[in-house]
N, C-alpha and C positions, 0 to 999 in steps of 0.2 A: 504495499498499499505507502502510495507516493504521499509524503509530508503534506497537510493541509496548509494553504497558501491564503494568506491574507488579500481580500480585493483590496484593491487602491479605490480610495474614494476622494473624488474632486470637492473643493469647496465648492457650496451650492449657494448663493447670496447672502455668503459669509456665517451661515449655521451648520456649515458641515465641515469636520477636520479633513485633511490630505493625509491619507495615511502612505508609508514609504516601507512597510513590512511588520506594522504591529497596531492592534487594536486600541483604538479610543474610546475610554467610558464614555457612555452617553451618547453616543452615535448610532442611532437607529438603523443606519445602512451599513455597521460595520462589523461583517459577520461572515464566517468561515465557510467555505464552501469546497468538496473535493477538486483535485484539479482534472479534469479532466483528459485523458490521453489524447495528444495532437492539437488540444484548443490553444495551448499557450503560444505552440509556433503558427497557427492560423492568425491567433489574433497579431504577432509581431509581424509575418508578412504582411497582411492583409490590410489592417486597419491603425496600428501603431503611428503611422504619421495622419492620419485622416479623422481620427477622433479623436474628442475632446477628453474621453475620461470611461472608464469601466464600473459598473453597479448592478450591484445584486439585491434582488427586492424577494420577499416573503409572500407577497399577496398584493391584491388590489388597490388596497389603503397605502401601502408603503408607497407603490408605483405611483401612484396619485401625486401624492405629497412629493416625492423627489422629481418628477416631471413639472410640477409648478414651479419648482423650487430651480429647476434647471432653467426654464422658459424665462420665469422672472429677471433671472440673473445673465441672461445672453443679450449679448449687445444687437443691436440692428442694424441690418443691411447684410449679416455675413448669415452664411449655413452652420449650423451646430448639428453634430452629430456625434453620439454615443452608442457604447453597447451597455445593452441593460439585460440583465440575466436574472429570470424566472425561478422560484423554487419552487417546485408543485403548481407553476403558474405561468402563463405564457404573458409579456406585459403588452399592454393595450394603451394607445394612444387618445382615448376618446375626449379624456379632461382637457387635452391641449386645444384643442377646437372648440368644446364647451366654453373654457374661462377666458381665451387669450385670443379675440376677433381679430388682431393685428397680427396673427400668425398665418403664415401660408405653407404650400408644398410641405405639409404632414407627411414624413415616410414611417414606415414600421413593416421591416423586412427580416423575416426570421432567419436567421444566418446555421443555428446548428441544433438540437435536440440531442439530450443523451441521458442515460440513468446512472447512479452510480451511489452507491451503500443505502438503496430502499429509496432516492429520491431522484425526481425527474426535474434536468436543467434545461429551460428554453432560452437561449441566446438571440436576442434581437437588435437590430441596427435601429435605433430611432432617430431621426434627424426633422429640422424644420427649420424654416426663415421666419425672422420677424420683421416685419413692414419699417422703414425708416418713417417716421413721422406719423407712425397709426394710433391708436385709441390710447386716448391719455389713462393716467392710471386708473383702476375702480374707485378708487375713493377721493378723485377730483371732485371739484364742485363743492357750491356750499350743500352743508348738512341740513339736516331737518331741524335742528334744535335752533339756528342761525336765519331761518327763513321767514318768519314770523314780521309783518309789519314792512318787508322789503319792496321796494319799487325796481319792478326787474326790465330789464330791457333785451331785445334780441342778441344773442349769444352768450347771455349769461347761462351758467350752467349750475346744478344742483344735483346732491345725489340721492338714489332712492332705493329701497332693497325690495326686491319681487323674488318668491319664491327659496329665499335664504341667500341668495346672491345680490350685489351691490351693482347696480346700472346707474351710468351718467346721461343726465336729461337737459336738453339744451331748451335755449327758450327760441322761439319761433314768430311768435306774437305777444306783444306787450298789451294789448285791446282786444282779448278775445272775449266774447259773450253767448252764453248758449240759448237756448229759446226760453228758456222759463225765469230768468235770474236777470236783475239788473245790476247784480254783482260785477265788475270789472276784473277779469281774469288775467292772468299771463300762461299762453300755452307751452309747454316742454313737449319735445319729442325726443325720446329716447337714441342716443346717436351708434346703437348698436342694434343689428338685426340678432335677436332670439331665435338659435338653432330650434328645428321642430325635435329633436332629440336632446333635447334641455334635461330631459327626466330620465335620460339613457341611462346606465351604469356597466362596469365591465362585464358583467354576466347576464344582463338582461336590455334588449333594445326597445325603447318604447319612444313613439312618434307620437306627437301631436299637430292631429289633422286641423282643419277649419271645424270640422263636426259632420252629424249626417246629411244635413240641408246646410243651404244658404242662410237660414235663418240666426242672426248674430244673437237675438236674444237668447237662444237655446243652443247655441254653439259650445265647442267644446273649449276653443281658446278664449272666450269670454268667462267659463268656468275658471280657468288656469288664473288669468289674469285677476281675479276675485280673490280667489284662495291665496294668491301669492302677496296680494296687495293688504292682507288682514291686519297688518301690524302697521299699516300706513293710517291713521286714523283721522292725523289732522287733515288729510285733503279732502277737499270740497267734493260732494256728489254733483257730478256733470252730467246734465240731459245727453243722454247718446240714443234716442231713438231713432229708427232708420224708416223715415217716411219717403223714400224716391229709391227706385230700382232703375237700371240703364242697361241700354245696349249698345256694343260698340265697342271701341279700342283706340289706342293711340298709336300712332306709325312706328313701328320696331326704329331704334336708332335715333329717336328725335329728344328722348329723355326730357329736360327741363324746357325745350323749346317744343312741346307738343302741344298740338291744337286740340281747342275744347270742343270744333267742329264734329271730332268723329265719336261723340258722345249723345245719346238721345235720352230723354229724362222721361219715366214711367211713375207718377204718383202712386201712395202706398196708403193703404188706410192707416189713418192716425194712431201712433206707438209712444206709449210712454217707457223710459227706460232711462237708469241714472247709475253711472259708474264714478269710481276713483279712480281707475287707470282702462284706460278703452283703446280702441284701435281709431284711425284716423277715419273719416267718410270720405267716400271720392270726391266729392266735393270739395272738402275738406284739402283732400291729396291735390286737387288742380289749383285751389288756392295759394297753397303752399309749396308749389310744383320745384321752386329752388332749391328745396332742402331735401326733396326725396331720394336724390342719388348721394346724397353726401354722409354717407355710413361707414361704420366697421362691422366686419363680419359678414358682410356677405357674399354672393358665388362660390358658397360652399355647397355640397351635394344637399346638405338640409336648411338652407338658405340661400337659396338660390333669386330667391325676393321676399317680398312680406305683405301680409294679408290686409285689406282694407274691410270696414263693415258694411260694405254696399254690396246688395245682390245683383247679380245678373237677370235681366227680368226674364220670367219665362211664363206662358198663360196656360189656364184649363181651357176645358171644353166653352166654356163661354167667354173665353178672350180675357178672363180676371187672373190677376197674378196668383201665381202660387210658388210655393217653397220649391227651390230645385235644387240641381247639383252643383251650380256656377255662381261662382263668389269673386270678387274683383281683386285683383293684387296689383303691386307694383315688382315689374318684374326687371332686377337688377343686370340680368345677363343680357337681353333684348332691348335694355333701355324703353319703355313702353309701360303702358299700363293696360290690363287685360283681364279679361275672365279666365278663371282656372278651376279646375273640379274640385271640390270641397275634400276629395280624400287624398289629394295630392301632399305627398309627406316631405317636398323639397321645398315647401314653404314657410318661412319663419315667420315671427311675430315683432313688431317693432311699437312698442305702446307709447302712449300720449298721456299727459295728465295736466292739471292747471294747479294753479296756486294763487291766491288771492294780492292783489297789485294793493301796495302799499301806499 
């Protein structure tokens, strides 16, 4: 039996010690592992000059913490690659896509799998690139306790929590009014597209689609937003009733230069609905078109665009509107606003909220 070796652990965000042959007390990733025959030579030959470090993890939670540290400490503009070996576990990279919208070209290549002393070892080469000038840090913006009585202006940012995660919201209108209030609000739009697989884990894939029909009131995305915003009790309830359906779409590639002439409105029965956090309507998307494509986190298989709360018009046998399968979305890949099937798992969400003007 070859002598056990200590895996070298690179410092990540200042919280991990660099090991050069001994274990450091308190380092959760400094663990011993049997040396696999041939592996040390493979690492030297193929990876020594091209990876930033080698890590050993014993499960999904350790892997998540490690990858979050590595991404947080990585420099923007350069590709970073690491060898991560899982003990009785195959390392996964879902947390990078979920938590870091300013990261692209994520790769996870399984290099080797072997068994030693009753344990299974899976060696993966994990890489990613941080976009220069990408998303601001999750804690950027004015915090909840600092918002009362403030006079907001376009471009101001605040931080809010949805589903246990912090998001940055940017003011896009300093004179927003809903249909039932004389209160003057500032309208904020999240600068991140939240991926449809936001609730997935390493062991279970869950996709958040719009819902069973295009009725926003009973949709899955609205339910997710309501649950996620339960702790944001200071946010005002805003009228989000959907009283118009549309037909048509904008021309692909036009983005904010789109023409409203491609959309045809159909009035719906009056609807009352209030939400603290909500999706923009198509009318609002057209009004704030200059902000629609200024976002982080879009373009992935789970965030090729984001939902609006406006349905595409479909009629029953009498010509009256009926709930259907098509809902409007902002398509970040093709640069247009168009209907998409409510079951489309490639569409994310980009929430909005309001704060009173001081």
